[in-house]
C-alpha positions as CSV (number, residue, x, y, z in Angstrom):
1,X,52.7,138.7,-41.5
2,X,49.3,138.5,-43.3
3,X,49.5,138.7,-47.0
4,X,47.4,141.3,-48.7
5,X,46.3,140.6,-52.3
6,X,45.2,143.6,-54.4
7,X,43.1,143.6,-57.5
8,X,42.2,145.8,-60.4
9,X,43.3,149.5,-60.0
10,X,44.6,148.8,-56.5
11,X,47.4,146.8,-58.0
12,X,48.3,149.7,-60.3
13,X,48.2,152.2,-57.4
14,X,50.3,150.1,-55.1
15,X,52.7,149.0,-57.7
16,X,52.3,145.4,-56.7
17,X,49.7,142.6,-56.6
18,X,50.7,141.3,-53.2
19,X,52.3,142.7,-50.1
20,X,53.0,141.4,-46.6
21,X,51.5,143.8,-44.0
22,X,51.8,143.8,-40.2
23,X,48.5,143.9,-38.3
24,X,46.3,142.0,-35.9
25,X,43.0,143.0,-37.4
26,X,41.6,143.5,-40.9
27,X,41.3,147.2,-40.1
28,X,44.9,147.5,-38.8
29,X,46.1,145.7,-42.0
30,X,44.1,148.2,-44.2
31,X,45.5,151.2,-42.2
32,X,49.0,149.9,-42.5
33,X,48.5,149.2,-46.3
34,X,47.3,152.8,-46.7
35,X,50.4,154.1,-44.7
36,X,52.9,152.0,-46.8
37,X,51.2,152.6,-50.1
38,X,49.8,156.2,-49.9
39,X,48.4,156.1,-53.5
40,X,46.0,153.4,-52.3
41,X,44.7,155.5,-49.4
42,X,42.1,157.5,-51.4
43,X,40.9,154.4,-53.3
44,X,40.2,152.6,-50.0
45,X,39.2,155.2,-47.4
46,X,37.2,158.4,-47.2
47,X,37.6,160.4,-44.0
48,X,39.2,157.3,-42.4
49,X,36.3,155.0,-43.2
50,X,36.3,152.2,-45.8
51,X,34.7,153.3,-49.0
52,X,31.4,151.7,-49.9
53,X,31.6,148.9,-52.4
54,X,35.2,147.9,-51.4
55,X,35.1,144.1,-50.8
56,X,37.5,142.6,-48.4
57,X,37.9,138.9,-47.9
58,X,39.8,137.0,-45.2
59,X,41.0,133.6,-46.4
60,X,38.3,133.7,-49.1
61,X,35.4,134.7,-46.8
62,X,33.8,138.2,-47.0
63,X,34.6,140.4,-44.1
64,X,32.5,143.3,-43.0
65,X,33.9,143.7,-39.4
66,X,37.2,145.5,-39.6
67,X,37.9,144.3,-36.1
68,X,38.1,140.7,-37.3
69,X,41.4,139.3,-36.1
70,X,44.1,138.2,-38.6
71,X,47.2,136.0,-38.0
72,X,50.5,135.9,-39.8
73,X,49.3,133.0,-42.0
74,X,46.1,134.8,-43.2
75,X,45.4,136.2,-46.7
76,X,43.5,139.4,-46.9
77,X,42.2,140.2,-50.4
78,X,40.9,143.7,-51.3
79,X,38.6,144.2,-54.3
80,X,37.6,147.7,-55.6
81,X,34.3,148.2,-57.3
82,X,34.5,146.9,-60.9
83,X,32.0,148.0,-63.5
84,X,31.0,145.9,-66.4
85,X,31.3,146.8,-70.1
86,X,28.7,148.7,-72.1
87,X,26.1,146.6,-74.0
88,X,23.6,147.9,-76.4
89,X,20.0,146.8,-75.7
90,X,20.0,145.0,-79.0
91,X,22.8,142.7,-77.8
92,X,20.3,140.9,-75.5
93,X,17.4,138.8,-76.6
94,X,14.3,138.5,-74.4
95,X,13.0,135.6,-76.5
96,X,14.0,132.4,-74.7
């Protein structure tokens, strides 16, 4: 079974940082993850479509085609959008 690694708030929602999921494509793995971990569903999908800004990698390579095949030895990593901290304008210097 492919291993799915979860990051940031997805770990909290799923209650784990890693899970083995049955599926023959990236999309099937995402669907099965959402079925097994229902709290993750809203964070990943809207109306059955992957939310914008969710980044999925397959063995370390970005994947945009959810039909991409996966094997039992693959690693699918899912990254939600992550915002940076707040910085005051005075924290940065434009003088080089």
